[in-house]
N, C-alpha and C positions, 0 to 999 in steps of 0.2 A: 577392474576392468582390467583387460589387455593380460589376464594371467594364466589362460589355458593356451596348449599347444597340438593343436589338431587342424587336419585342412580345414580352408575356408574358401568359400565360393564369393569370388570378389564381390559379384555383385549383388550377394545378400548383404554383404558387411556393410556396402556403402550405402545401401538403403537404410542399414541400422543406424548411420551416423548422420544420414540425409533427416531422416526421420527425428533423431533427437534433437538435432539442431532445429529442425522446425517445430516440434511440437516444444522445445525449450522457448522459443517466442512466442507460439502461440500462450503457451502458461504465463509468458509477462503480461500479455493481455487481460486474459483471463481473470486475473487477481485482483483486477481493478475491475472489473465490467459489471456493467449494470444488470447485467440479466441470470447469473453464474451463482448457481449453489455450491454447497459442499461437495455433495454427491457429484452434480457433475466435473469439479475439478478433481475429485480421485480416478474418476474413468480415465481422464488425460492423463493423471499421473503414473495412472496403471500400465497405460501406452507408454508412455516418455522413459518408465523403469525397464518397461522388456526391450526397449533398445538400447537401453543402456547394458543390460546381460548381454544381449546379444552381442556387445563390443565385446564384452568381457569373453565371454566364449570365444571368441577369434582369435584373442592373445598377439602375440606379434603381428599379424598381419594387421589387427583392427589399429594398434599405436602407432604404423607406418602413416596409415590414411590421416588418422588424427592429426598428425605431426604435419604430414601434406598440405592440409586445411590451414594450421596456423601461417602457410603463405599471405594469405589474406586474413588477419585475426578478428576474424567479429563477434559479436557473444556465445554464438551457436560452436565454434571450434573452442573457444576458450572455456566452456563449460564443458562439453566431451573430455576434452584433454585432463581437464584440471579434477574431474571425476575418476580419472584413470590413475592422475599421479597419487591423489587421495588416497583411492580404494590398496594401492600397489603400496604407496607409500615410497615414490621417487623423489627422493630430493632434488637432484639433479633437472628433471622435469620441471618440478613446482618452480624448482627456482628461475628456470628459463620462462615459464607463465608469469609468475611475480615481476619479472624485470620488463617482460612485454605490456602487461598491462600497468604498470607504468608510463612506460613509452606510449602506449595509446589508449586512451581513455575511455575510447569505444569498446575497447575490449572489456576493460574491468568490470562491467558489470555480471558479464558471463562466468568472471573469476568468483565473485560475490556469492552470487549463485548456486554456484556447486558447492562453495561450504557452507550454503543452506539446504545445500539440498542434502546431503550424507548426512548419518547421522550421529551423534554428539561423538560416540565414543571412536569413531574413525579417525577424530579432529587430534584425540588427544596425543601429546606432543607435539605436532604438527604446530596447531597455534598458540602452544606454550613458546617456541622457537619464532613467531611471528610477533608474540607479545615482548620477547624479551631482546628482540631485533634494534639495532641503532638508527636503523630508517624508518622515518616516521610515515612514509608510506606501507612498510611491513607491519609494522605497530596499528596503524588505522585499519587494514584489510583479517588482523586481530579481534582486535576490536567488533567490528562489521560482525564478526562469527560469532563471537562471544554473544552479541545481543540476538544473534537469529535463535540463538539455541536458549538463550536463558541462563547463560552463562556471567555467574561476576568476576571478573578479572580481577577484583579487588585491588590491590593496591597498584597494580597497572595505572587501571582506570584513574584514581587519584593522581597518581604523578601525571598521567596524560591531561587531565585537567587543570592542573598547574602551568603548563607548557602554553603560553600565551600563543607562542605561534602556532602550534599545533592540535589546539584543543579542540577543532570544531567537530571532530568525530566524537570524540569524548564524551562533550557535549551530548549530541544525538544517543550514545549508550547508555549514557547518565537515567536519562530521562527513559527511554525503554526499560530501563532493568530498575526502575523505583528509589533510585539511590538520593532517598532524601537528603543523605549528609552531604551530599555534592551540592543540594539546593544554592548554597551562597555561589559556586564557581559558576552555575549557570546563571544564575543574575547578574553575574560578572560581566557577561557576556552583551547584555544589551543596549550595552554602550559602543559596541563592535560599529566600525565605519561601515561593515557589509552588511548590507542588508539579510542577504541570506542566511548569514551568522546571525545576527540579529532574531528573526524568525526563529531558528533552529533552538536559539538560549533560550527564547519564552515560551517555544510549544515543551522543550525540557524542563522549563520552571514551571509551567501549568500544570505539568501531568505527574511533576512533585508534591505541589501541593498549592502555590504564590498565585494568590486570586489580585494582585495590586500590581506592579510593577511589570509584570508578564502580561497581564491581561493587557493593562494600558499599550504596553510594546505593540498587542498583536493588533491594537483596534487603530492606533497609526498605521501600522501595513496596512490594514484593511482600508483604508481609506484614502491613502496617499497613490494607489494605482503599484503598478510594477509587477514583478514575478510572483513575488508573494503574497498580493493581494487575496487569490482565490483561497490557497490553502490558509492564512492569515484569518481572514471573515470567518469561514467555515467553524474554524478551530474558537472563536473567540466568542461567535453565536451558538456554540453548545453548552459554553458557561454563565453567559449574563444574564442578569435577570430581564424581564419581559421590557421594560420601560427602555433600557440599556440596549436592550436587542432591537428596539426600535428606531434607535436614535442612530445606530449604526445603518442600518438596514436604509433610514432616510437618506446618511450621508453618501452609502452607495448609490442609492435611485439618482442622485444630482449629480454624478460622473457618466460620461458619453461613453458610450458603448460596454457600461457596465451592468447589460441587463441579465445575462446569464448568470455572472457573478450572484444576482439578489435573486435571482430564482431559485438559484442553489443553496445561498445564505437561508431564505425565507425556510429551505428544507429542514437546514440545520439548527433553524433557533424552532421549529417544532411550533408556533404558534398559530391554531387554528385559526385567529383572527382573519389571516392572508390569503386563506384557501379558494372566499370567490374571486381575488386577482387572480390568482395561480390558475383558477378555473377559463378566465375570461383569456391569460397567455397560449391557450390549449387552439385558438384559433389562427394562432401564427405560424406556419409551416417551419419556420426557423428554432421557435422556442416550444413547439407542444409539446412532444416528450420529455423535452428536460422539467417541461413543468409538471408533467404527467408524474415522470420521477420524485419530483419534491411535493406532489398530493399524496404518491405513495407513502415516503419516508414520513409525513405527519400522519396517515389516516391508516397506514398498512395493510391498504386495499391492496391488492395484485390485479391490475386492469384486464391484462389476460386473462387469466382464471375466472374473475367476475363476469367476463363477455363486456367488458367497458373501453372498448379497443375496434378503430378502423383498422379498415385493410390500408396498407401503406400506399399513401399517393403517387403518381405514375411518375412523376419528375420530382422528388424530394430534394429540398435544399439542405444540405449537411450544415450542421451548426459549427462553428471552428471549436477549434482548443484552447483553448486561454489558458492553457501552461506551457510554454515556451521548454521547459525541463523535461517533459512528458517522454518517456522511452520511446512512444510512436504516436508523434507529434501529426506524424499525416494520416492518422484515421479520425475516423469521425466521432467525437466524444462522446454522442448519444445511439453508437450501433448496438443494435439489441434491445432497445427500449420500445413499448409500444407505444402505436399511434393514440393517443387518448379521444377519446368519442365525448366531447365536452357537453355535447347536449345530455346525455344518459348521464355522465356523472355529477353533470349539476341538479336534472333530479334527486339522483343519491343522495346529494348533500345536503336540499332541500329537507329531504325526507328523513334523512339520518345525523344531519349535522348536529343537531343538539346534543349528540353524547361525547361530545368536543368543546370543553367550556376553553374561554376564551382565556388566554395568559397563561395555559399551563403550558408548558414544552411535551409536547408528542411526540415517540419516536417508532414508527412502524406500529402506531393503532394506541399505544398506550404511553402512561408518564414511563419517565424513566427510570426505572428501579434496577437491580443487578438481577434479578429471577428472571427479568425481563429480556437484560442485554444478553444474559446466559444463552436463553431462547432463541434471539436472534439469531446467532454467532453458530448454530446448530443447522436455524432453516433457512436464514436471510438471505438475500444477495449478496455478493460482494464487496459492491459499496456499501448496504449497510450494517455488514458483517463490520466492517474496517472501521461504521462509526462506533457501531457497538462496543468494538474492543477499545478504543479510547473513550467513551462514556464508562467502562467500569473504572476506568485506569483514572479519571478525574473524578470519578466517585470515591475511590480508595486511593490515594496517593501513598504510593508505594508497593502498591499491585504493577508487577512489572505487567507494558502494556502487551497483550494476545498480537501473534504472529499468524497473521488471518493469510500468508502468504506462505507458509510456512505448506509442506509436503500435505497432501491429505490425510495419509493415515497417521501422521505426528499430530495434524491439528486434531482428529478424531480423540486421540488417546488421551491429550490436552482436556478435551473437554469433558471425558469421563470421569478424569480426577478432579478437576472444577465441580463437578455435580455431586463428587462424593462426598 
C-alpha cells in the first residue's frame, strides 16, 4: 500500500478507506457468525482486498488519509495503516502503530488482524524483529502473528513460556501451534490466580493432549460462573464422556440465568438424548433460535434449507450475549439464525430421530471423525467450522489449530492441502 504516485480522486480514496474500515468490522462479526459459510466470507474478503488495493494505488494521498484517521485510533484505522506499513516495510510507521496499540487497547485488535491478513512472506523480518524485542508487548504481537500463520517461533516461544510474568500469550500460541513439548508449561498455568489465564492454560493443555488436570480445570470454570464459563463449558463438553457431560450439564442447569449456556453446551456435547428438550425450548422467543442452532449442531439439519423455519416474529426479543469480552457485545448473538418451527421439527424428530443413538456424540449429523470435521470445515457455518477445527486438534494432539478466521483464500488453500 501507499506505493504509487498518480493523481487521486479524494472522494474515491476516502471511500476506499471507509469501506476497508467497515468491511474489516463486518468481517470480525462474520468469522464468528452462525449463518455464514466460507464462500460468503470469500466474497467479503474480495471486497476488502479491492478496497485495500485502491488505497495502495492512491499512494501518498491515501497514506495521508490513513494517518489522519489515527486521530481517533479505532480498529479500522489501525488495520488500514498496519496493512500499509507492512506492505511498504515502513519501520517508522509500524513503530508508531505498535506504540499506539500498546497505549490504546481498543486499537490492538486492528493491528493484530492486519498481521493475520497479509501473506506470511510479507512478515519476514518484521515478525523476527518483534520476537527479538526486549518489550513484552511487541513479543506478544509477534507470537500472535506466528500463531495465525502456523509459523513456529521455536526457542522464542520456549523462552516466553518460561517467563511467568509474560507467559499468557505464549501459552495460547503453544496450544494453537500444537507444541506438545510445551504441555508442562501450560499445565503450570492451571494454578494461576487469574481465571482467564487458567482458562487459556487449560484450553492449550487440552489441545496438546492432557485429559486430566486441564479437563478438571475447565469443569470447575464451567461450574463457577464468570466470564470464562461459556467457553470453558463448550470446550469441556466436546471431550467429556456422556455420563460426565450429563453431570456438568446438570450442574449448569442448577445455576440461575445459565439457560443459554446450557443450550449451547448441549449442542457441544452432541448427545441426541437432549433433542426433545431443545425442541421444547423453541417455544420461547428468547431461546428459540439458539435452541434451533444446537439442534442443527447435533443433527446437521439446515432449518432454512429444509423449510423448518418460521417467519420472524414482529417484535423479537433479542437474546443477550453472554461473553463480556466479545468484540461486538452490543449485537444480538442469535442474529442470522433461523426461527425454528417447533411443530415441524418435532414431527421430523419423531420420524427420523431413531437414526441418532443416545449417548453417542453427534456433530453436524455424524459422529466426530477427522473426515467429517474436514467436510464441515469446507461447507459448514462459521460457528460449526470453529468447532470442527477444535475437534480436529482434540482428536490429534500436536495438530495446529485450523484458523477459521484467516482470509478465505488462505483457508481454501490449506483445506486443499489437508485433503491431499
